[in-house]
C-alpha positions, 0 to 999 in steps of 0.5 A: 863332141862330134854327133852320130850321122846316119850314113848308107854305105854300100858293101861294095865299098866296104869289100873293095880290096883295092882301098886301104882301111884309111881310105874307106874311113876317109871316104865314110868322112868325105860321105858324111861332110857332103850330106848337106851340099853335095860337096866339102871343102875339107883340106889334107890338114883336117883329115891329117889331124882327124886321122892322125896321119901325114898330109902326104898319106892323106894326099895319096889316099884322096888321089886313090879314091879319085882313081877308083871313081869314088870321089871327084876333084874340083880345083879352083884355078883362081887360088894359088897352088890349088888351094880351094878343092871341092870334094864330090861323091861320084855319079856312080857312088851317088846312084849306088847309095840312092838305090840302096836307100830306094830299096830300104824304103820300098821294103819298108813299105812292103813289110809294113803294108799289111799293117796299115789300118787303112789297107782294105786287103788284108790277105794274111791278117785275121782276127787272132782271137774269134769264136766258133759256131759253138761259142768256144774261143778260137786262137789262131783258128785253133779251139781253146777249151779250158780244163780243170787243173789237176792236183799237182797243178793246183798245188804248183799254183798255190806255192807261186801265189804264196811267193808272190804274196810274201814278196809283196809283204817284204 
């Protein structure tokens, strides 16, 4: 069973109409395989078994991804028939992914900066509950004064309490 891998996938890749759906899935698989070493050795046979398509279809898809500058292919000339191939993520795609990751990290830091207990400047966060000069509680700056319940409210509350007590007895 394959584990879930968290990937950052640019929307430009998903929306690139030059790519087939298979090519998009193939690129996502290549991105996941390149996470550790920045390249992968996966063969056309591996991809064809994974996606249940022919090796020729995979070969065309990999060529297409290379042509559109999503991946870079390097071949070991020592091996016959170029059987040892490295697939790398192109510098352009890598830069786009890193930009997205930095944007995510920056937005998370900016969003939570106001909640940092060590952050001295708390511009928009004040005490939610406080008391005014008369000693009356304030909630978000508004006075919270208690008023006696009306007869109908009192009866409704008694009915609710009896229902809760009856549930506890069961």
